[in-house]
N, C-alpha and C positions, 0 to 999 in steps of 0.2 A: 601290450600292443603298442606299436609305434605309430605316431601321427605323421602324416605326409605334409610337408611344408609346400604350399602352393604359391607362396609369395614370390614375386619376380616376373620376368618376361620370358616368353619363348623366343627362340631364334627367329621365327617367322615374324613375330611382332616387331622385333628390333629391326629386321630388314625392311619391313613396310615403313616404319618411322624414318629410317635412314633414306629410303627412296623418296618419301614426301619432302624431306628436308633438301635433298639434292635437286628435286624439281623446282622447289621454291627458290633455291639459290640460283639455279639456271635462269629463272625468270627475273629475279631482282638484281643480280650483279650487273647485267648490261644497262639496266635503268639507272642504277647508282653511278656507274662509270660515265654515262652520258651526262648526268647532272654535274659530276665533277668537271668534265670538259666545259660545260656551259658556264660553270662558276669561274673557271680560269679565263674564259673569253670575256665574261662580264667584268672581272677584276682588271684585265688588261685595258679594256675600254675606259673604265673608271680612272685608272692611273693616267692614261693618255689625256683624258679630260682634265684631270687635276694639273698635269704639267702644262697643258695649253692655257688653262686659266691663270696659272702662275706667270707664264710668259706674257700674257696679255696685260695682267696687272702691272708687271714690271715695266712694260712698254708705256703704260699709262703714267706711271710715276716718273720714269726717267726721260721719257720722250724718245727713247732709242730701243731698237730691237736688240735682242741678245746675240749680236754677231760681231762683237769686238773681241779681237784676239788679246793675248797677254801684253801687247804693246799699245793697246787701245785703238787699234786700227780696225775698221769694219771689213776684216778679211777672213773671219772664221767661216769655214766651209762646212763644218760638221760638228754637231753637239751630241753627246752620248751620255747615258746614265750608267748605273752599276750593272754588272753582269757581263757576259761574253758578247762581243760584237757579232751581230748576225752575219750569215753567209751571203754572198752575191751582192755586196754593196757596190763594188766597182762596176759589175756587170749591169747594174740598174742606173748607173750614172752618179752615184754618191761620191763626192770628192772628200777624202779624209786627210788632205795635206795640212790643213789647219784645224785640228780637232781639239775641242774644249769639252770638259765635263759639265753637265747640267749644274752640278753643285757650285761651280765657279761663278755662276750667274744668279741662281735662285736661292742658295743658302747664304752666300756671302759675295761681296763685290771684290773678288780675288785680286784683280789688277787695279782696283781703285778707279776704274774707267768711268763709272757712273756717278761718282762723287756724292754730294749731299742729297741729290734727288733720289738715290737708291734707298728705299725704305723697307728693305727685306729684313729677315728672310721671307721669301715668297713661298717656299716649300721646305719642309724640314730636311728631307733627303729624297733623292731619286733612286728608288729600289729597282731591282731587276724585274723583268716581267715574270709571269707565273712559270715560264719554261726556262728561266735562268739567263735570258738574253737581255741586252741593254735596250732601253728605249732610245730612239734616235730622232734627230731633227736636222734639216738641211737649211741653215740660216742664210746661206749665200744667196738664196732666191729672194730675200727681202729687198735688197737693193737692185739685184739683176732682173727682177721681174720673174714671174712664174708662180709656182705654188710652194707652200711650206707645210710639211707634214710633221706631226708627232706620231711616230710609228713603233709598233711592236711587230716583230717578224712573225708572230703567231706560233702555232704548235710545231711547225717544221723547222723553225729557226733560220729561215731563208727569206730575205726580202724579195718580194715579187712585184712591188709597186715601183715603176720607174720614177726617176726624180721629177719629171715634168708632168706626171699623170694627174688628171683631175679626179680620179676615183681610185679606190683601193683595188689591188689585184691579188689573186691567190687567197691565202689564208691570213694575210696581213690585217692587223687591227690598228686603227689610228684615227686621228682627228686632223682635218684640214684647217689650219689656223690662218692662212694667208693665201690670197689669190689675187695677183695683179691683173687687172683687166685693162684693156685698151681704152684710152680716153680719146674721144673724137673732138 
């Protein structure tokens, strides 16, 4: 007489288990993706805060804002970090005619403009934001008046915050580090 081997699963049991796994995946995947998006936004904000802190400490040490071009004149109009430049910069009023990399100020005194008072490096390296775009800053507003932002263009890679805005627009992530107010 032959014994029947009942070990194993029936097709119905396998289908039920696969259905349960699919339902759980359908519930959990959106939650996990949302957490990943939130983590990227949090990282971008933390990076912008680190850059702004480095800029402020540099100002404290040197007595000058990081707006000196390679000739040591206060004419730098745009500072950027690693990564691709965000879209719509010109449309929002950002002037890139005298652009300098953050690392030229914060990791070394590239032009020697700040002299012995430069006590850096203030930041090891300015990485790209979580979406691969460069962090940007508008240093021309230090002397001209207005506002100065450290910005990430956010998930869409497009700058929505106009140069003179007092608050962030769209999905931009950033820190306002300077705002010139009228003196009466």
